[in-house]
N, C-alpha and C positions, 0 to 999 in steps of 0.2 A: 767259481760262480760269482758273477758281479751283481751286487745289490744296488738297485736304482730307486731313488726316492722321489723322482719327479718325472712326469710325462715328457716334459721338454728335453730332459737329459736322454730319455729313451729315443725320442724322435731324431736326435742328432746321431745316435748310434745306428738307428735303423737305416739311415741314408748310406751307411758304409757296407751294408749287407746286400750283396748281389749274388744272383745265381745259386741260391741255396734254398733248401726247404726248411720251413719254420713250423714247429709244433707248439701248441699253446694249451696250457691247462689253467683255467680260471678257478680260483678257490676263495673261500673266506677264512682260510687258515685252520688251525687246530687239526693238522694233517694226520691221517690214519692210513691203514693199508689200502683202503679204497682209493685214496688220492695217489698213493704210491704206485698202484697198478696203472693209473692214467699217465703219470710221469714216466714210468718205465716204458710204456707203449710209445709215448712221444719220442723219447730218447732213441728208441729202436728204429722208429719210422723216419726220423728227420735228421738233418745236419745240425740243427740248433733247436733247443727247447726253452720256452719262456714260461714261467710260473708267475701268476699274480696272486697276491693275498690282499683282499679288500673286503671288509665286512660292510656289505651294502645296506644302508639303513632303509632304503626305499622298498625293500621286499619284505620287511618285517611288519606284521600286523599289530604287535604289542611291544611297547617300549621296554618292558621288562625282559622280553626275549632278546632284544638287541643288547641291552645292558649286561645280560647274563651269558652272552655268547663267549665261549672260552677263547682266550688269547694266549697262544704258546709260540710266539714268533721266534724265539731263540732256538727252540727244538725244531720248529718247522724249517728254519734256515739250514740247520745241520742235516736234516733228512734230505732236503732238496739237493744240497751240494753233494751228498753221498750218492745220490741217484743219477747224478750227471746233468742236472739242470744248468743251463748256461747263464740265464738272466732271471733274477727275481725282481719284479716290479712292485713297489709299495706306494700306490697313488694316494693322494689325499682327497677328501670330499670336495674341496674347492676346485681341484683340477678336474675331477670327474664330472662335477655338476656346476660349471661356471654360471649356468642359468638358474641355479637353485632348484633344479628338477621341474622347470616349467615346460620343457619339451620332452615328450615321452612316446614310447611305443605302446599304444593302448591295447589292452586285451579286449578284443571284440569278436573273436571267432567263437563258434559253439564249443570247440574243444578247450578253449582257454577259460570258459566260464563254468565248466563242469568239474567234478572231483575237487582237486585242490582249489581251483578258481572259485567254486561255489562256496567253499568253506572259508576262504581267505581273500576277501575282496581287495583288489588292487595288487595282490602278490605278484601275479605274472606281468603286470605292467612294470613293476620294479625289476623283475628278473630280466625281461626282454630288453628293457632300456639299458641296464648295465651290461648285458652281454653284447649288445650292438656297439656300445661305446668301447668296450674292451677289444672287440674284433677290429674296430676302426683304428684303435691305437696300435695294436700289435701287427695287424695285416698278416696273419698266419696262413700257411699252406693248409694246415689241418688244426682243428680244435677238438679236444677230447672231453666227453661227458660220460658219466656212469649211468647205467640203465635203472638204478634205484629211483632216480627222479625221471621216470619215463615220460611223464606228461611234459615236463620241462624240455626234455630232449626233443620230443616231437615238435613242440612249439618253436624251439630254436631252429630246427631244420626248416620249418615253414617260413619263419622270418627271414632266414638266409636266402631262400628262394624268392620271396617277395621283394627283397631289397637288392637282389642280383649280386649277392656277396660271392666273391671268388675264394671261398674257404670251404674245405671239405669237413663236414660234421661227422666225427668218428664216435660211435657208441662202443662202450666197453662193459663187460658183464658186471653185475652186482657182486661185490665182495662181501661175504658173510662170515660171522664168527663161528665157532665150533658148534653152537646151538642153532645155527641157521638165521640168526638175526642180522639184517643188513648193517654194515658198519656205518656209523653216523656220529658226528660230533655231539649230537644230542644224547647219545648213549652214555656219555660221561656223567650226565646228570641223574642217571638211574642208580639206585642203591644196588648192592649185590643181590638182594632178594628180588628186587624189581627186574634186574637184568635177566635173571633166570626165568622169571615169569613172562617177560617180554617175548621169549622164544615161542610161546604159544601163538603169538600173532602170525608169523610166517607159516607155522605148522598148520594152523587152521585155514589160513588163506590158500594154501596149496592143497588142501584136502578135497575130497569129492563131495563134501557137503555143499548144498546150494548156498548162495550168498546170504540169504535171510537167516539160515541156520548158523552160518559162521558168525554173523552179528550177534545172534542170541547166545551162542556159546561164549564169545568173548565178554559180553556184558555180564554173563552169569559168574565170571571169575574176577570181575572188578575193573575191566577195561571200559572206558568211555569210547564209544564208536562214533566217529564222524560219518564214515561211509564205508560200505563194502559193495563195490559195483563191478560189473563185467562190461568190457568195451573192446571190440575188435580182437577177440581172442586172448585178452588179458583180464585178470582180476586185480583190481586196485583196492587198496584199503588205507584208511587213516584212523588211528586210534590215539587215545591219551591214557597214559599209565602214570599215576602220581601227577606230577606237574609237567610231564614230558610228552610231546606230540611225536608220534612215530608214523612213518609211511612205508609202504612196500607195494610191490606189484609182482605178479606171477603169471607166466605164460600158461594158459590153460591147455590141458590135453584134450583136444577136440578132433 
């Protein structure tokens, strides 16, 4: 695996890659089994796989969340190499945002302003802008996203259509721990007791209770609930346990 520390270096390499399929997995690092599943799928599907690690400041609503985001680059590099990733790109803020974030993909659709968009103003503007930039940099045949961030996945698909991008958006199933909690870098900030308690979130979200009852049950055991809502056959939820925000979504049995 080749580690690349500048976009210009990658652009020179890209010119030499012809008649091959390229898979791309964009991440913010602190890789876990959910990320591994995306990398494994890409390696299986394509001639070459690119991983990016970039903690994108424009999608964070709180400076403390950005500051506290776990950084495990050495471990991440070992994992990516062992899984067969060909290139790891580590861009800088100055390369990603030479305009200092003056030009953006603005969240303005109904779907981007509900659920996470309603709770986190500007979040999807940051997400869509960085994803578009990374897709333009890497020019992949396919890009891989997990279904845990289902709203993000949907918006990336819509953006790709809107901007006529020639990249296939591949969705991969949510990877969960033994208690059913979706794997997330944020889980590392939960205590052992909180981690066990957090399993109630997906359990109740996937239950036959109506959404208002799910909200009541979660609040009764100490969760702060941002939303529990159903949309197009899925139930979406966002909660806070301790100081950690958790999201999940479940396909409803209808």
